[in-house]
PDB file as gemmi writes it, atoms N, CA and C in Angstrom:
CRYST1    1.000    1.000    1.000  90.00  90.00  90.00 P 1                      
ATOM      1  N   UNK A   1     -39.851  94.158  28.635  1.00  0.00           N  
ATOM      2  CA  UNK A   1     -40.845  94.164  27.585  1.00  0.00           C  
ATOM      3  C   UNK A   1     -40.122  94.065  26.241  1.00  0.00           C  
ATOM      4  N   UNK A   2     -40.650  93.255  25.357  1.00  0.00           N  
ATOM      5  CA  UNK A   2     -40.031  93.098  24.051  1.00  0.00           C  
ATOM      6  C   UNK A   2     -40.522  94.165  23.078  1.00  0.00           C  
ATOM      7  N   UNK A   3     -39.903  94.210  21.924  1.00  0.00           N  
ATOM      8  CA  UNK A   3     -40.195  95.249  20.942  1.00  0.00           C  
ATOM      9  C   UNK A   3     -41.644  95.169  20.465  1.00  0.00           C  
ATOM     10  N   UNK A   4     -42.150  93.965  20.271  1.00  0.00           N  
ATOM     11  CA  UNK A   4     -43.531  93.801  19.809  1.00  0.00           C  
ATOM     12  C   UNK A   4     -44.519  94.352  20.840  1.00  0.00           C  
ATOM     13  N   UNK A   5     -44.252  94.104  22.107  1.00  0.00           N  
ATOM     14  CA  UNK A   5     -45.109  94.623  23.165  1.00  0.00           C  
ATOM     15  C   UNK A   5     -45.082  96.132  23.232  1.00  0.00           C  
ATOM     16  N   UNK A   6     -43.910  96.703  23.028  1.00  0.00           N  
ATOM     17  CA  UNK A   6     -43.780  98.165  23.032  1.00  0.00           C  
ATOM     18  C   UNK A   6     -44.573  98.763  21.883  1.00  0.00           C  
ATOM     19  N   UNK A   7     -44.458  98.158  20.692  1.00  0.00           N  
ATOM     20  CA  UNK A   7     -45.178  98.662  19.518  1.00  0.00           C  
ATOM     21  C   UNK A   7     -46.679  98.569  19.750  1.00  0.00           C  
ATOM     22  N   UNK A   8     -47.153  97.455  20.308  1.00  0.00           N  
ATOM     23  CA  UNK A   8     -48.587  97.302  20.564  1.00  0.00           C  
ATOM     24  C   UNK A   8     -49.096  98.318  21.576  1.00  0.00           C  
ATOM     25  N   UNK A   9     -48.278  98.620  22.568  1.00  0.00           N  
ATOM     26  CA  UNK A   9     -48.707  99.544  23.618  1.00  0.00           C  
ATOM     27  C   UNK A   9     -48.780 100.988  23.143  1.00  0.00           C  
ATOM     28  N   UNK A  10     -47.815 101.416  22.312  1.00  0.00           N  
ATOM     29  CA  UNK A  10     -47.730 102.827  21.940  1.00  0.00           C  
ATOM     30  C   UNK A  10     -48.219 103.134  20.526  1.00  0.00           C  
ATOM     31  N   UNK A  11     -48.689 102.127  19.794  1.00  0.00           N  
ATOM     32  CA  UNK A  11     -49.151 102.345  18.421  1.00  0.00           C  
ATOM     33  C   UNK A  11     -50.417 103.199  18.417  1.00  0.00           C  
ATOM     34  N   UNK A  12     -50.543 104.035  17.409  1.00  0.00           N  
ATOM     35  CA  UNK A  12     -51.712 104.902  17.283  1.00  0.00           C  
ATOM     36  C   UNK A  12     -52.845 104.197  16.546  1.00  0.00           C  
ATOM     37  N   UNK A  13     -52.498 103.227  15.706  1.00  0.00           N  
ATOM     38  CA  UNK A  13     -53.491 102.398  15.032  1.00  0.00           C  
ATOM     39  C   UNK A  13     -52.906 101.010  14.841  1.00  0.00           C  
ATOM     40  N   UNK A  14     -53.627 100.114  14.211  1.00  0.00           N  
ATOM     41  CA  UNK A  14     -53.262  98.699  14.172  1.00  0.00           C  
ATOM     42  C   UNK A  14     -51.898  98.418  13.553  1.00  0.00           C  
ATOM     43  N   UNK A  15     -51.596  99.009  12.416  1.00  0.00           N  
ATOM     44  CA  UNK A  15     -50.344  98.723  11.716  1.00  0.00           C  
ATOM     45  C   UNK A  15     -49.268  99.784  11.947  1.00  0.00           C  
ATOM     46  N   UNK A  16     -49.362 100.506  13.030  1.00  0.00           N  
ATOM     47  CA  UNK A  16     -48.450 101.616  13.289  1.00  0.00           C  
ATOM     48  C   UNK A  16     -47.151 101.101  13.903  1.00  0.00           C  
ATOM     49  N   UNK A  17     -46.043 101.303  13.193  1.00  0.00           N  
ATOM     50  CA  UNK A  17     -44.737 100.961  13.755  1.00  0.00           C  
ATOM     51  C   UNK A  17     -43.764 102.126  13.658  1.00  0.00           C  
ATOM     52  N   UNK A  18     -44.173 103.224  13.023  1.00  0.00           N  
ATOM     53  CA  UNK A  18     -43.233 104.298  12.770  1.00  0.00           C  
ATOM     54  C   UNK A  18     -43.615 105.642  13.332  1.00  0.00           C  
ATOM     55  N   UNK A  19     -44.697 105.719  14.103  1.00  0.00           N  
ATOM     56  CA  UNK A  19     -45.071 107.013  14.661  1.00  0.00           C  
ATOM     57  C   UNK A  19     -44.024 107.439  15.695  1.00  0.00           C  
ATOM     58  N   UNK A  20     -43.931 108.727  15.955  1.00  0.00           N  
ATOM     59  CA  UNK A  20     -42.934 109.200  16.917  1.00  0.00           C  
ATOM     60  C   UNK A  20     -43.085 108.551  18.297  1.00  0.00           C  
ATOM     61  N   UNK A  21     -44.323 108.277  18.710  1.00  0.00           N  
ATOM     62  CA  UNK A  21     -44.538 107.655  20.009  1.00  0.00           C  
ATOM     63  C   UNK A  21     -43.879 106.278  20.079  1.00  0.00           C  
ATOM     64  N   UNK A  22     -44.069 105.485  19.028  1.00  0.00           N  
ATOM     65  CA  UNK A  22     -43.489 104.143  18.995  1.00  0.00           C  
ATOM     66  C   UNK A  22     -41.970 104.230  18.948  1.00  0.00           C  
ATOM     67  N   UNK A  23     -41.450 105.124  18.116  1.00  0.00           N  
ATOM     68  CA  UNK A  23     -40.002 105.260  17.999  1.00  0.00           C  
ATOM     69  C   UNK A  23     -39.366 105.697  19.319  1.00  0.00           C  
ATOM     70  N   UNK A  24     -39.982 106.652  19.995  1.00  0.00           N  
ATOM     71  CA  UNK A  24     -39.448 107.135  21.269  1.00  0.00           C  
ATOM     72  C   UNK A  24     -39.514 106.032  22.321  1.00  0.00           C  
ATOM     73  N   UNK A  25     -40.598 105.259  22.333  1.00  0.00           N  
ATOM     74  CA  UNK A  25     -40.726 104.177  23.305  1.00  0.00           C  
ATOM     75  C   UNK A  25     -39.654 103.107  23.082  1.00  0.00           C  
ATOM     76  N   UNK A  26     -39.405 102.752  21.823  1.00  0.00           N  
ATOM     77  CA  UNK A  26     -38.371 101.759  21.514  1.00  0.00           C  
ATOM     78  C   UNK A  26     -36.994 102.293  21.895  1.00  0.00           C  
ATOM     79  N   UNK A  27     -36.722 103.549  21.559  1.00  0.00           N  
ATOM     80  CA  UNK A  27     -35.433 104.150  21.921  1.00  0.00           C  
ATOM     81  C   UNK A  27     -35.259 104.216  23.434  1.00  0.00           C  
ATOM     82  N   UNK A  28     -36.324 104.529  24.158  1.00  0.00           N  
ATOM     83  CA  UNK A  28     -36.249 104.597  25.614  1.00  0.00           C  
ATOM     84  C   UNK A  28     -35.914 103.234  26.195  1.00  0.00           C  
ATOM     85  N   UNK A  29     -36.532 102.196  25.660  1.00  0.00           N  
ATOM     86  CA  UNK A  29     -36.245 100.841  26.115  1.00  0.00           C  
ATOM     87  C   UNK A  29     -34.773 100.492  25.880  1.00  0.00           C  
ATOM     88  N   UNK A  30     -34.250 100.831  24.706  1.00  0.00           N  
ATOM     89  CA  UNK A  30     -32.849 100.563  24.391  1.00  0.00           C  
ATOM     90  C   UNK A  30     -31.909 101.402  25.260  1.00  0.00           C  
ATOM     91  N   UNK A  31     -32.281 102.647  25.539  1.00  0.00           N  
ATOM     92  CA  UNK A  31     -31.469 103.521  26.383  1.00  0.00           C  
ATOM     93  C   UNK A  31     -31.380 102.954  27.795  1.00  0.00           C  
ATOM     94  N   UNK A  32     -32.485 102.478  28.325  1.00  0.00           N  
ATOM     95  CA  UNK A  32     -32.483 101.890  29.664  1.00  0.00           C  
ATOM     96  C   UNK A  32     -31.595 100.650  29.692  1.00  0.00           C  
ATOM     97  N   UNK A  33     -31.711  99.804  28.655  1.00  0.00           N  
ATOM     98  CA  UNK A  33     -30.889  98.603  28.582  1.00  0.00           C  
ATOM     99  C   UNK A  33     -29.397  98.959  28.539  1.00  0.00           C  
ATOM    100  N   UNK A  34     -29.041  99.906  27.667  1.00  0.00           N  
ATOM    101  CA  UNK A  34     -27.629 100.282  27.549  1.00  0.00           C  
ATOM    102  C   UNK A  34     -27.101 100.960  28.808  1.00  0.00           C  
ATOM    103  N   UNK A  35     -27.933 101.721  29.479  1.00  0.00           N  
ATOM    104  CA  UNK A  35     -27.519 102.368  30.716  1.00  0.00           C  
ATOM    105  C   UNK A  35     -27.161 101.322  31.766  1.00  0.00           C  
ATOM    106  N   UNK A  36     -27.993 100.295  31.886  1.00  0.00           N  
ATOM    107  CA  UNK A  36     -27.697  99.223  32.839  1.00  0.00           C  
ATOM    108  C   UNK A  36     -26.447  98.442  32.423  1.00  0.00           C  
ATOM    109  N   UNK A  37     -26.267  98.245  31.130  1.00  0.00           N  
ATOM    110  CA  UNK A  37     -25.086  97.563  30.629  1.00  0.00           C  
ATOM    111  C   UNK A  37     -23.824  98.351  30.970  1.00  0.00           C  
ATOM    112  N   UNK A  38     -23.883  99.660  30.816  1.00  0.00           N  
ATOM    113  CA  UNK A  38     -22.708 100.492  31.071  1.00  0.00           C  
ATOM    114  C   UNK A  38     -22.392 100.622  32.557  1.00  0.00           C  
ATOM    115  N   UNK A  39     -23.387 100.419  33.408  1.00  0.00           N  
ATOM    116  CA  UNK A  39     -23.106 100.416  34.843  1.00  0.00           C  
ATOM    117  C   UNK A  39     -22.240  99.218  35.209  1.00  0.00           C  
ATOM    118  N   UNK A  40     -22.476  98.103  34.518  1.00  0.00           N  
ATOM    119  CA  UNK A  40     -21.691  96.892  34.788  1.00  0.00           C  
ATOM    120  C   UNK A  40     -20.375  96.886  34.019  1.00  0.00           C  
ATOM    121  N   UNK A  41     -20.323  97.526  32.867  1.00  0.00           N  
ATOM    122  CA  UNK A  41     -19.143  97.527  32.001  1.00  0.00           C  
ATOM    123  C   UNK A  41     -18.666  98.960  31.782  1.00  0.00           C  
ATOM    124  N   UNK A  42     -18.000  99.488  32.763  1.00  0.00           N  
ATOM    125  CA  UNK A  42     -17.646 100.913  32.757  1.00  0.00           C  
ATOM    126  C   UNK A  42     -16.692 101.311  31.636  1.00  0.00           C  
ATOM    127  N   UNK A  43     -15.913 100.376  31.113  1.00  0.00           N  
ATOM    128  CA  UNK A  43     -14.926 100.718  30.088  1.00  0.00           C  
ATOM    129  C   UNK A  43     -15.403 100.456  28.671  1.00  0.00           C  
ATOM    130  N   UNK A  44     -16.678 100.164  28.500  1.00  0.00           N  
ATOM    131  CA  UNK A  44     -17.232  99.877  27.174  1.00  0.00           C  
ATOM    132  C   UNK A  44     -17.581 101.199  26.487  1.00  0.00           C  
ATOM    133  N   UNK A  45     -16.566 101.835  25.912  1.00  0.00           N  
ATOM    134  CA  UNK A  45     -16.758 103.157  25.321  1.00  0.00           C  
ATOM    135  C   UNK A  45     -17.502 103.112  23.994  1.00  0.00           C  
ATOM    136  N   UNK A  46     -17.448 102.002  23.288  1.00  0.00           N  
ATOM    137  CA  UNK A  46     -18.185 101.894  22.031  1.00  0.00           C  
ATOM    138  C   UNK A  46     -19.692 101.903  22.292  1.00  0.00           C  
ATOM    139  N   UNK A  47     -20.126 101.192  23.302  1.00  0.00           N  
ATOM    140  CA  UNK A  47     -21.542 101.198  23.652  1.00  0.00           C  
ATOM    141  C   UNK A  47     -21.966 102.548  24.193  1.00  0.00           C  
ATOM    142  N   UNK A  48     -21.064 103.223  24.898  1.00  0.00           N  
ATOM    143  CA  UNK A  48     -21.372 104.553  25.426  1.00  0.00           C  
ATOM    144  C   UNK A  48     -21.620 105.537  24.277  1.00  0.00           C  
ATOM    145  N   UNK A  49     -20.823 105.429  23.230  1.00  0.00           N  
ATOM    146  CA  UNK A  49     -21.021 106.297  22.060  1.00  0.00           C  
ATOM    147  C   UNK A  49     -22.359 105.999  21.397  1.00  0.00           C  
ATOM    148  N   UNK A  50     -22.711 104.727  21.321  1.00  0.00           N  
ATOM    149  CA  UNK A  50     -24.010 104.353  20.774  1.00  0.00           C  
ATOM    150  C   UNK A  50     -25.153 104.879  21.615  1.00  0.00           C  
ATOM    151  N   UNK A  51     -24.976 104.869  22.935  1.00  0.00           N  
ATOM    152  CA  UNK A  51     -25.986 105.403  23.838  1.00  0.00           C  
ATOM    153  C   UNK A  51     -26.207 106.883  23.587  1.00  0.00           C  
ATOM    154  N   UNK A  52     -25.121 107.625  23.382  1.00  0.00           N  
ATOM    155  CA  UNK A  52     -25.263 109.056  23.105  1.00  0.00           C  
ATOM    156  C   UNK A  52     -26.034 109.300  21.810  1.00  0.00           C  
ATOM    157  N   UNK A  53     -25.801 108.456  20.818  1.00  0.00           N  
ATOM    158  CA  UNK A  53     -26.546 108.573  19.564  1.00  0.00           C  
ATOM    159  C   UNK A  53     -28.027 108.309  19.758  1.00  0.00           C  
ATOM    160  N   UNK A  54     -28.361 107.293  20.562  1.00  0.00           N  
ATOM    161  CA  UNK A  54     -29.771 106.985  20.839  1.00  0.00           C  
ATOM    162  C   UNK A  54     -30.447 108.132  21.580  1.00  0.00           C  
ATOM    163  N   UNK A  55     -29.740 108.709  22.536  1.00  0.00           N  
ATOM    164  CA  UNK A  55     -30.296 109.826  23.299  1.00  0.00           C  
ATOM    165  C   UNK A  55     -30.544 111.018  22.388  1.00  0.00           C  
ATOM    166  N   UNK A  56     -29.617 111.269  21.479  1.00  0.00           N  
ATOM    167  CA  UNK A  56     -29.769 112.375  20.547  1.00  0.00           C  
ATOM    168  C   UNK A  56     -30.966 112.163  19.624  1.00  0.00           C  
ATOM    169  N   UNK A  57     -31.114 110.953  19.117  1.00  0.00           N  
ATOM    170  CA  UNK A  57     -32.242 110.637  18.230  1.00  0.00           C  
ATOM    171  C   UNK A  57     -33.563 110.799  18.976  1.00  0.00           C  
ATOM    172  N   UNK A  58     -33.617 110.301  20.220  1.00  0.00           N  
ATOM    173  CA  UNK A  58     -34.845 110.424  21.012  1.00  0.00           C  
ATOM    174  C   UNK A  58     -35.162 111.886  21.286  1.00  0.00           C  
ATOM    175  N   UNK A  59     -34.123 112.677  21.574  1.00  0.00           N  
ATOM    176  CA  UNK A  59     -34.340 114.099  21.849  1.00  0.00           C  
ATOM    177  C   UNK A  59     -34.932 114.805  20.641  1.00  0.00           C  
ATOM    178  N   UNK A  60     -34.428 114.494  19.442  1.00  0.00           N  
ATOM    179  CA  UNK A  60     -34.946 115.157  18.243  1.00  0.00           C  
ATOM    180  C   UNK A  60     -36.382 114.711  17.956  1.00  0.00           C  
ATOM    181  N   UNK A  61     -36.710 113.445  18.193  1.00  0.00           N  
ATOM    182  CA  UNK A  61     -38.087 112.992  18.005  1.00  0.00           C  
ATOM    183  C   UNK A  61     -39.027 113.655  19.010  1.00  0.00           C  
ATOM    184  N   UNK A  62     -38.572 113.816  20.240  1.00  0.00           N  
ATOM    185  CA  UNK A  62     -39.400 114.483  21.245  1.00  0.00           C  
ATOM    186  C   UNK A  62     -39.599 115.959  20.914  1.00  0.00           C  
ATOM    187  N   UNK A  63     -38.562 116.607  20.386  1.00  0.00           N  
ATOM    188  CA  UNK A  63     -38.713 118.005  19.959  1.00  0.00           C  
ATOM    189  C   UNK A  63     -39.757 118.126  18.860  1.00  0.00           C  
ATOM    190  N   UNK A  64     -39.697 117.204  17.894  1.00  0.00           N  
ATOM    191  CA  UNK A  64     -40.670 117.209  16.799  1.00  0.00           C  
ATOM    192  C   UNK A  64     -42.079 117.025  17.343  1.00  0.00           C  
ATOM    193  N   UNK A  65     -42.249 116.059  18.230  1.00  0.00           N  
ATOM    194  CA  UNK A  65     -43.569 115.782  18.772  1.00  0.00           C  
ATOM    195  C   UNK A  65     -44.079 116.953  19.599  1.00  0.00           C  
ATOM    196  N   UNK A  66     -43.192 117.592  20.351  1.00  0.00           N  
ATOM    197  CA  UNK A  66     -43.584 118.752  21.147  1.00  0.00           C  
ATOM    198  C   UNK A  66     -44.017 119.909  20.244  1.00  0.00           C  
ATOM    199  N   UNK A  67     -43.326 120.063  19.124  1.00  0.00           N  
ATOM    200  CA  UNK A  67     -43.637 121.148  18.203  1.00  0.00           C  
ATOM    201  C   UNK A  67     -44.956 120.906  17.473  1.00  0.00           C  
ATOM    202  N   UNK A  68     -45.273 119.655  17.142  1.00  0.00           N  
ATOM    203  CA  UNK A  68     -46.456 119.365  16.339  1.00  0.00           C  
ATOM    204  C   UNK A  68     -47.708 119.111  17.163  1.00  0.00           C  
ATOM    205  N   UNK A  69     -47.586 118.374  18.282  1.00  0.00           N  
ATOM    206  CA  UNK A  69     -48.775 118.029  19.063  1.00  0.00           C  
ATOM    207  C   UNK A  69     -48.401 117.922  20.543  1.00  0.00           C  
ATOM    208  N   UNK A  70     -48.677 118.971  21.290  1.00  0.00           N  
ATOM    209  CA  UNK A  70     -48.268 119.037  22.688  1.00  0.00           C  
ATOM    210  C   UNK A  70     -48.996 118.007  23.551  1.00  0.00           C  
ATOM    211  N   UNK A  71     -50.243 117.680  23.227  1.00  0.00           N  
ATOM    212  CA  UNK A  71     -50.984 116.703  24.024  1.00  0.00           C  
ATOM    213  C   UNK A  71     -50.358 115.313  23.916  1.00  0.00           C  
ATOM    214  N   UNK A  72     -50.029 114.904  22.698  1.00  0.00           N  
ATOM    215  CA  UNK A  72     -49.376 113.609  22.502  1.00  0.00           C  
ATOM    216  C   UNK A  72     -48.012 113.583  23.178  1.00  0.00           C  
ATOM    217  N   UNK A  73     -47.293 114.693  23.104  1.00  0.00           N  
ATOM    218  CA  UNK A  73     -45.978 114.802  23.739  1.00  0.00           C  
ATOM    219  C   UNK A  73     -46.092 114.617  25.252  1.00  0.00           C  
ATOM    220  N   UNK A  74     -47.003 115.342  25.878  1.00  0.00           N  
ATOM    221  CA  UNK A  74     -47.116 115.277  27.333  1.00  0.00           C  
ATOM    222  C   UNK A  74     -47.606 113.914  27.807  1.00  0.00           C  
ATOM    223  N   UNK A  75     -48.510 113.282  27.050  1.00  0.00           N  
ATOM    224  CA  UNK A  75     -48.965 111.955  27.461  1.00  0.00           C  
ATOM    225  C   UNK A  75     -47.847 110.925  27.305  1.00  0.00           C  
ATOM    226  N   UNK A  76     -47.018 111.060  26.264  1.00  0.00           N  
ATOM    227  CA  UNK A  76     -45.899 110.141  26.069  1.00  0.00           C  
ATOM    228  C   UNK A  76     -44.852 110.316  27.164  1.00  0.00           C  
ATOM    229  N   UNK A  77     -44.541 111.548  27.505  1.00  0.00           N  
ATOM    230  CA  UNK A  77     -43.568 111.833  28.558  1.00  0.00           C  
ATOM    231  C   UNK A  77     -44.021 111.221  29.880  1.00  0.00           C  
ATOM    232  N   UNK A  78     -45.307 111.376  30.193  1.00  0.00           N  
ATOM    233  CA  UNK A  78     -45.793 110.846  31.465  1.00  0.00           C  
ATOM    234  C   UNK A  78     -45.853 109.322  31.464  1.00  0.00           C  
ATOM    235  N   UNK A  79     -46.215 108.705  30.334  1.00  0.00           N  
ATOM    236  CA  UNK A  79     -46.312 107.245  30.304  1.00  0.00           C  
ATOM    237  C   UNK A  79     -44.944 106.573  30.327  1.00  0.00           C  
ATOM    238  N   UNK A  80     -43.915 107.231  29.780  1.00  0.00           N  
ATOM    239  CA  UNK A  80     -42.564 106.662  29.776  1.00  0.00           C  
ATOM    240  C   UNK A  80     -41.719 107.118  30.967  1.00  0.00           C  
ATOM    241  N   UNK A  81     -42.272 107.993  31.792  1.00  0.00           N  
ATOM    242  CA  UNK A  81     -41.543 108.560  32.939  1.00  0.00           C  
ATOM    243  C   UNK A  81     -40.255 109.242  32.497  1.00  0.00           C  
ATOM    244  N   UNK A  82     -40.345 110.010  31.423  1.00  0.00           N  
ATOM    245  CA  UNK A  82     -39.213 110.798  30.944  1.00  0.00           C  
ATOM    246  C   UNK A  82     -39.451 112.234  31.390  1.00  0.00           C  
ATOM    247  N   UNK A  83     -38.469 112.788  32.040  1.00  0.00           N  
ATOM    248  CA  UNK A  83     -38.567 114.190  32.383  1.00  0.00           C  
ATOM    249  C   UNK A  83     -37.460 114.930  31.693  1.00  0.00           C  
ATOM    250  N   UNK A  84     -37.778 115.933  30.891  1.00  0.00           N  
ATOM    251  CA  UNK A  84     -36.719 116.700  30.236  1.00  0.00           C  
ATOM    252  C   UNK A  84     -35.856 117.406  31.269  1.00  0.00           C  
ATOM    253  N   UNK A  85     -34.598 117.526  30.955  1.00  0.00           N  
ATOM    254  CA  UNK A  85     -33.667 118.206  31.858  1.00  0.00           C  
ATOM    255  C   UNK A  85     -33.977 119.691  31.859  1.00  0.00           C  
ATOM    256  N   UNK A  86     -34.173 120.229  33.041  1.00  0.00           N  
ATOM    257  CA  UNK A  86     -34.442 121.653  33.160  1.00  0.00           C  
ATOM    258  C   UNK A  86     -33.205 122.335  33.705  1.00  0.00           C  
ATOM    259  N   UNK A  87     -32.791 123.363  33.002  1.00  0.00           N  
ATOM    260  CA  UNK A  87     -31.584 124.093  33.392  1.00  0.00           C  
ATOM    261  C   UNK A  87     -32.003 125.190  34.370  1.00  0.00           C  
ATOM    262  N   UNK A  88     -31.343 125.208  35.512  1.00  0.00           N  
ATOM    263  CA  UNK A  88     -31.619 126.241  36.505  1.00  0.00           C  
ATOM    264  C   UNK A  88     -30.565 127.316  36.382  1.00  0.00           C  
ATOM    265  N   UNK A  89     -31.006 128.528  36.243  1.00  0.00           N  
ATOM    266  CA  UNK A  89     -30.099 129.662  36.119  1.00  0.00           C  
ATOM    267  C   UNK A  89     -29.958 130.301  37.491  1.00  0.00           C  
ATOM    268  N   UNK A  90     -28.735 130.424  37.924  1.00  0.00           N  
ATOM    269  CA  UNK A  90     -28.482 131.100  39.199  1.00  0.00           C  
ATOM    270  C   UNK A  90     -28.003 132.509  38.914  1.00  0.00           C  
ATOM    271  N   UNK A  91     -28.530 133.405  39.656  1.00  0.00           N  
ATOM    272  CA  UNK A  91     -28.106 134.745  39.341  1.00  0.00           C  
ATOM    273  C   UNK A  91     -28.172 135.697  40.421  1.00  0.00           C  
TER     274      UNK A  91                                                      
END                                                                             
């Protein structure tokens, strides 16, 4: 899916290109692309560093969305098939 299609799918209104939903969807698309690229190019450390930056940016946007509107957060998580990492404590 191209960037225009992603924006049309996740936009909240007609001219929306900057809402957290759109930004997270675009970042997710780029993260998936870079992940597949790194599977084929294991020594591409510059792209790996860029991937970590994208993941960090997406995480902060998701935190913001979770803090402000839980319904929008949960619907976005389910539509993008993103599951937050859950830490299991053994004790």
